[in-house]
C-alpha positions as a Markdown table, in Angstrom:
| # | Residue | x | y | z |
|---|---|---|---|---|
| 1 | Met | 0.0 | 0.0 | 0.0 |
| 2 | Lys | 3.0 | 2.3 | 0.5 |
| 3 | Val | 3.7 | 2.2 | -3.3 |
| 4 | Met | 0.0 | 3.0 | -4.0 |
| 5 | Gly | 0.2 | 6.0 | -1.8 |
| 6 | Ser | 3.3 | 7.4 | -3.4 |
| 7 | Leu | 1.9 | 6.7 | -6.9 |
| 8 | Glu | -1.3 | 8.5 | -6.0 |
| 9 | Glu | 0.6 | 11.4 | -4.6 |
| 10 | Glu | 2.9 | 11.7 | -7.6 |
| 11 | Ile | -0.1 | 11.7 | -10.0 |
| 12 | Tyr | -2.1 | 14.3 | -8.0 |
| 13 | Gln | 0.8 | 16.6 | -7.5 |
| 14 | Ser | 2.6 | 16.3 | -10.8 |
| 15 | Ser | 2.1 | 19.1 | -13.4 |
| 16 | Asn | 2.9 | 16.7 | -16.2 |
| 17 | Thr | -0.2 | 14.6 | -15.9 |
| 18 | Gly | -3.7 | 15.1 | -17.3 |
| 19 | Leu | -5.0 | 15.6 | -13.8 |
| 20 | Ser | -2.9 | 18.7 | -13.1 |
| 21 | Asn | -5.1 | 21.8 | -12.6 |
| 22 | Ser | -8.2 | 19.6 | -12.9 |
| 23 | Lys | -11.3 | 20.7 | -11.1 |
| 24 | Leu | -11.9 | 17.1 | -10.2 |
| 25 | Ile | -8.8 | 17.3 | -8.0 |
| 26 | Asp | -9.3 | 20.9 | -6.8 |
| 27 | Lys | -12.9 | 20.2 | -5.7 |
| 28 | Phe | -12.0 | 16.8 | -4.1 |
| 29 | Tyr | -14.5 | 14.9 | -6.4 |
| 30 | Ile | -12.0 | 12.1 | -6.6 |
| 31 | Ser | -12.0 | 10.1 | -3.4 |
| 32 | Tyr | -9.8 | 7.2 | -4.4 |
| 33 | Phe | -7.2 | 6.7 | -7.1 |
| 34 | Leu | -7.1 | 3.3 | -8.8 |
| 35 | Pro | -4.4 | 2.9 | -11.5 |
| 36 | Phe | -4.9 | 0.6 | -14.4 |
| 37 | Leu | -1.6 | -1.1 | -15.2 |
| 38 | Pro | -0.8 | -2.8 | -18.5 |
| 39 | Leu | -1.2 | -6.5 | -18.7 |
| 40 | Glu | 1.8 | -8.7 | -19.0 |
| 41 | Lys | 2.3 | -11.4 | -21.6 |
| 42 | Thr | 1.3 | -14.2 | -19.1 |
| 43 | His | -2.1 | -12.5 | -18.5 |
| 44 | Val | -2.7 | -12.0 | -22.3 |
| 45 | Arg | -1.9 | -15.7 | -22.9 |
| 46 | Lys | -4.6 | -16.6 | -20.4 |
| 47 | Cys | -7.1 | -14.4 | -22.2 |
| 48 | Ile | -6.2 | -16.1 | -25.5 |
| 49 | Ala | -6.5 | -19.6 | -24.0 |
| 50 | Arg | -9.9 | -18.8 | -22.4 |
| 51 | Thr | -11.2 | -17.5 | -25.8 |
| 52 | Leu | -9.9 | -20.5 | -27.6 |
| 53 | Arg | -11.5 | -22.8 | -25.0 |
| 54 | Gln | -14.8 | -21.1 | -25.5 |
| 55 | Arg | -14.7 | -21.5 | -29.2 |
| 56 | Leu | -13.0 | -24.9 | -29.6 |
| 57 | Gly | -13.3 | -26.6 | -26.2 |
| 58 | Asn | -10.3 | -28.0 | -24.5 |
| 59 | Ser | -9.0 | -29.6 | -27.7 |
| 60 | Phe | -7.2 | -26.5 | -29.1 |
| 61 | Gln | -3.6 | -26.8 | -30.0 |
| 62 | Arg | -1.2 | -24.8 | -27.8 |
| 63 | Asp | 0.6 | -23.3 | -30.9 |
| 64 | Leu | -2.6 | -21.4 | -31.6 |
| 65 | Val | -1.9 | -19.3 | -28.5 |
| 66 | Asp | 1.6 | -18.5 | -29.9 |
| 67 | Asp | 0.1 | -17.6 | -33.3 |
| 68 | Val | -2.3 | -15.1 | -31.7 |
| 69 | Met | 0.4 | -13.7 | -29.5 |
| 70 | Glu | 2.5 | -12.9 | -32.6 |
| 71 | Glu | -0.5 | -10.8 | -33.9 |
| 72 | Leu | -0.7 | -8.6 | -30.7 |
| 73 | Ser | 1.5 | -5.6 | -30.0 |
| 74 | Phe | 3.6 | -5.2 | -26.8 |
| 75 | His | 5.6 | -2.3 | -25.7 |
| 76 | Asp | 8.6 | -1.5 | -23.4 |
| 77 | Pro | 12.2 | -2.6 | -24.3 |
| 78 | Asp | 11.6 | -6.2 | -23.3 |
| 79 | Gln | 8.1 | -6.4 | -25.0 |
| 80 | Asn | 6.5 | -7.6 | -21.8 |
| 81 | Phe | 3.5 | -5.3 | -21.6 |
| 82 | Ser | 0.5 | -5.4 | -23.9 |
| 83 | His | -0.6 | -2.2 | -25.7 |
| 84 | Lys | -4.3 | -3.0 | -25.5 |
| 85 | Gly | -4.5 | -5.8 | -22.9 |
| 86 | Cys | -7.0 | -8.4 | -23.9 |
| 87 | Lys | -9.2 | -6.0 | -26.0 |
| 88 | Asn | -8.0 | -7.4 | -29.4 |
| 89 | Val | -7.9 | -11.0 | -28.4 |
| 90 | Asp | -11.3 | -12.0 | -29.9 |
| 91 | Glu | -10.4 | -10.2 | -33.2 |
| 92 | Lys | -7.0 | -11.9 | -33.4 |
| 93 | Val | -8.4 | -15.3 | -32.6 |
| 94 | Asn | -10.9 | -14.9 | -35.3 |
| 95 | Tyr | -8.1 | -14.0 | -37.7 |
| 96 | Ile | -6.0 | -17.0 | -36.8 |
| 97 | Leu | -8.9 | -19.5 | -36.9 |
| 98 | Gly | -10.0 | -18.1 | -40.2 |
| 99 | Arg | -6.5 | -18.3 | -41.6 |
| 100 | Asp | -6.2 | -21.9 | -40.6 |
| 101 | Val | -9.6 | -22.8 | -42.2 |
| 102 | Leu | -8.6 | -21.1 | -45.4 |
| 103 | Lys | -5.3 | -23.0 | -45.4 |
| 104 | Gln | -7.2 | -26.3 | -45.0 |
| 105 | Lys | -9.5 | -25.4 | -47.9 |
| 106 | Leu | -6.6 | -24.5 | -50.2 |
| 107 | Glu | -4.9 | -27.8 | -49.4 |
| 108 | Leu | -7.9 | -29.8 | -50.6 |
């Protein structure tokens, strides 16, 4: 909780954030600060696996998770944090599954 307090204080008092000089802060309309931190790759992988399980049952191949991960964007030098969290997972799963169906049709 100590980190949360210092993070909250930094954001409220910094003149470099969108909240500086905000009436929301000046009038004390904000009673609690809750930061939304970016999701790590492990969290995104779980989102992908859950989506695949919903669509295909437990019989999906694990390499599909890797294929979807390659379609998502990550930032920071080590590429550990997702740009959009799990927001694009459904879209990318649809793309990968559609791609695989098309490949199968072309092979026939």
